[in-house]
N, C-alpha and C positions, 0 to 999 in steps of 0.2 A: 653595164651588164649585157651579155649577148641576148638577142631576141629568141623567143621560144620557137623551137622547130619540132613538130610532131615526129617522133622516131619509132621505128619498129625495132624489136630485139634482133640480135644477130641471126636468129633462126626465122625471121620474118613475121613473128607474132607481134600484136599490139601489147603494150604494157599497161597494167592497171595497178596503181599504188594503193595498198591496203594500210591505212593509217590507224594503227591499233594502240599506240602509246604503251600503256602498262600491260605487258604480256602476261601478268599474273591474273588478268581477268579471263579466266579459263573459258567461260562460256562463249565469249565473243570470238576468241581465237579458234576455238573448236568448231564453232559454226562456220567460219570462213574456210577453215581447212576442210571441213566436210564437203562444202560446195566445190572447192577446188579439186578434191580427190575424185569426185564423181562427174564433174563437168567435162565437156569436150575441150581439151586443152590445146587443140591444134591452132586456135586463133588468138588466144589470150595467154599471157604470162602474168601471174600475180606476184608482186614484190611486197614485202611487209616492212613498214616503217615503225620502229619500236624504240622504247627508251633504253633497252639493253638486249643483248643476245641472251637467249634462254633455252629452255628445254624443247621448244617446238621446232628449233632449227633442223634437227635430225628428221622429224616427221615431215617437215616441208620438203627437205631434199629427197625423201623417199617418194613423195608425190611428184615432184618436178625438180630434177637436179639443177636446172638452170635458174630456178627462182632464187631470189636474194632476200636477205634480211639486212636492212640498213638502219643504223642508229641515229637518233636525233635527241637533242636536249629535251627536258621535261617542260611541257606547256604550263603545268601547274606551278612551276618554280621560277622559270625565266621565259615567259611567253615570247618576248621580242627576239631573244636569241634563238629560241626554238623555231619561230616563224622564219627567220632568216636562213637557218640551216635547211629547213624543209623546202623552202622556196628554191634554194640553190640546187638541191638534189633533184627536185621535180623538173626544173628547167633543164638541167644538164641531161637528165634521163629522157626527156621528150615524152613524158607519160601522156597517154590518151585519156586516162581516167584517174582521178583522185577520189578514193572512196574512204570517207572518214567514219570510223566506228566509235568516236569519242564523245558522243552525246553533246553536252554544252561546250566542251572544249573544241568541238568542230568549228566554233567561231574563229579560233586562231588557225586551225589546220586548213580550212577552206579559204580563208583570206590569203594565206601563203600560196595555196594552189592557184587562186585567181591571179595573184600578182605574178606567178610563174608562167601563166598562160595556158594552164591545163584546161582543155575545152569541156570535159565532162567532170562535174564535181558533185559528189553524192554525200548527203548528210543522212546517216543511218542511226535511227533511235533504237537502242538495244535495251534500255531500262527506263524506269520511272523514278521520280523522286518527289518528296513532299517535305514538310517542315521538320519531320523526324530524321530526315536523311543527313548524312555527314556533308558538311560544306554547303548547306542548303542555300544560304544567302548568296554565295558566289554563283551557284548554279542558276538560281532565279535571276540574277543580274545578267548572266550570259545567255539565258534562254532566248530572248528576242533576236539575238545575233547569231545563234547556232547555225541556221540555214540561210543567213543573209547572202552568202556568196555561193550557195548551192545552185546547180542547174536541175537537180533531182532530189526529191525527198524519199526516204525509204524507212521502213520500221519492221520490227519482228512481230508486231501485233498492233491491234487498234488502240489499245490502252497506251502503249509506248508512243504511238503516233500522236495521240491526243495530248499526252503529257508534254511532249517536246514542241510540236508544231502548232498546237492550239487551233486557231480558226482555219489553218491550212492543212489540218490533219487528213482531210479527205483526198488531198493531192498525193499523199504518200503511197508508194508501192509497198504492199505487204509481202515481205520475203520471209516465209516461215522458217523457224529454227529447225529445219528438217534433220533427221538423224538416220543412221544406218540401222534399220530395224533388225536385220539379220544378226548384227553384232550383239544386240541386247535381248535376244530371244530368251525365253525362260529355260532354265536348266535344272531339272529336279535333283541332280547330283551335286549341285554347287555347294550346298551347305556341308555335305560330307567331305568334299575336296578341300574346303577351307577350314575344316575341323571346328565348325561352329555348333553350338548346342543351345537348346532353349530358344527363347524369343529374342530376336535381334532387330534393333532399329538402326536405320542407316541415314547418315547425312553425307552428301558429296558436295564439295565446293571450297571456296576460299575461307580461310579463318580471318574474317574481316568484320568490322562492326555492322555492316549491312546485313550480314547473315544472322545476327542476333543469337550467337551461340552461348553467351553467358546466361541468357534467359532460358535457352534449351537445357543447359545443365541444371538450373534451378528446378525447372519443371520435371526433368528426369529424376531428380532426387525425390520429388514427391511421388512420382510414378512407382519408384522402387518400394514405397511403403505399401503399395497395392499388390505387387507381384514381382518376382525376380525377372530380370531381363538385362540385355547388354546394349549399350549405345556405341555404334561404330562411327567414328568421325574420319572420313577419308578426304584428305586434302592437305593444304599447307598455307602458310601465310604468316605475317608479322605477329598475329595474335595468338600463335600456338603456345608460346611460353606461358602467357597469362591464363590460357584455358587449362593447361596442364596443372598450373598452380591452383586454380579454382577447383578443379576436380579433386585434387589432393586434399584441399582444405575441407571439402564437403565429404571426404572419405568415399569418393566414387572411383578411386583408382582401379579397383578390381572389376568395376562394371562399365567403365568407359575405355574404349580402345582407340588409339590414334593410329590410323592406317596411312602409311606413306603414299604420296601421289603415285598413281599408276593406272593401269586399266581398271575402270570401275565396274565393267560388265560382270565379272564373277561375283562381286559383292552385291550388286543389284539382285542377281539370281538367287543368292543365298539368304538375303535378308527377308524379314517378315513384313516390314513396313518402311516407308520412306518419310523423312521429316525435313521440313524446310520452313523455319519460323522467321523468314526474312522481314526486315523493316520496309523494304521496297524491292521490286524486281521489275523487269520488263516482261519477258516471256522466258521462264527458266528452262533451259535445255535439259537440266538434270531431272526436271519433272517429267519430261517426255521419255527420257532414258529409263526412269523408274517404271513408268507405265508400260513401256515396251516389254519390260521384264515381268510384268504382271503384278507389280507392287501396289497395294493401297497406299495413298499418299495423304499426309497431314501437312497442309499448307497454312501459312498465316493468312488472315483476311486482307492483307495488303497486296496479295498476289492476284493477278487477273484471273477471273473465272474461266477465261479462254484456256487456261493451262489444264483444266480437267477435261481431257479429250475422251477418256474411256469411262467416265462416270463413276470413278471409285475414289474421288478425292473429298476430303473434308476441309473446309476453310474455317479456321479457328481464330477467335480474337486472341490478342496477346495477353492471355490470362493464364497464370501458371497452373491453377487447378483444372482449368478446361483442358490444357495440354496434357497434364498428368493423367487425367481420366481417359483421354483418347489414346495415349501411348500404351496404357495398360489394357486396352480393350482389343480383343482379337477381331480381325477383319479378313474375309476370304480373299485369296489372290484373284486378280482380274483375269478374265478370259477374252479371247478374240481381240486382244489389244492391237496386234500387228495390223489386222484388217481395219480396225477403227482408225488407227493412226494413218494408215495409207489413204483411206477414204477422205480423211481430213486434210491431206496435203503435207504430211510430215515424213514421208518416205524420201530420203535423200536421193535414192536411185531414180525416182521419178521427177524430183524437183530440181535437180542439179542444173539442168539446162536453162532454167529461168534466169540465173545470174548472167550467164553469157548473153542471153537474149536482151536483157536490160542494157548491157554494155553496147551490144551491136546497134540497137535502135537509137540509143542516145548519141553514139558517135556518128551514125549516119545522118540523124536529124540536124546535128550541130555543124558538122564539117563536110557532109555529103559523101562520106566514105561508103563505098559499096562492099 
């Protein structure tokens, strides 16, 4: 095989590979796209390595028409074949950076990047996991090797860093899941525009086991015994059919609305509270978006307390009665959230330059690039 040669793109920029794998993990892809949209793109081009082409292709092209989405086999099904394919693409592309967003599967992605010769290799922790997590034993077995071939550790928050990197968590660069605060600003007319009435609870995310939505439906059924309200489920995923069937069996069809994936901003502005009963999370971007819109939040106690930036979140045990009581209780909308989020470092317009700076420093220190 040919030796690795560091290559610039046709327009003179360095190339950074974003290894995201499953593109349905919306929070991860959204986070990277947010940084790319607002960072200075004159020096770096970000290419995405994914299991399949999907809906973010168009959004990526709007940000940078030269950026590419390249497909690779799944690491969780055929790691050797996936490593070989990724290694070949990285070597042929001459990438300066391999930035893996795949938590424990970074063990495979970064091994391929090291073998390809990529000088800067970043292991990025975006979530946590514990014994209740899906595929726990596989993740636990891979954890010691996730950052073995990394030259840099990164995480969305301290809890995610501690969960993945253990004793080396303090070495991790914390890159906050910053958002566009202007996009999620409160809109007092949103409820009228969406033709919503009464009390509305909102969930935004994947329909996946991690999000614990069957529990949420059970708790919501109990909450309806206390007062009328509507549960808005905005997202998509393999679990949607089972969720619809469960809602129908519980006679919730008239009170549970499935909203197709799209811009969540109007729904945040129109809702009365945000709910996220996840079994595990790293640092949920959707929690920041909800707070930017002024929504009080109901989080499971499995979510890091760092997520409560504006002081309006309740962290609840995964007990149906506790969730039913909280969902039925009114809470005032939050105020001054944009200011608080900005001060805490979650304004993407202020933070976007940090990713470019990380790449610049790492490349310079490793290969002496000016």
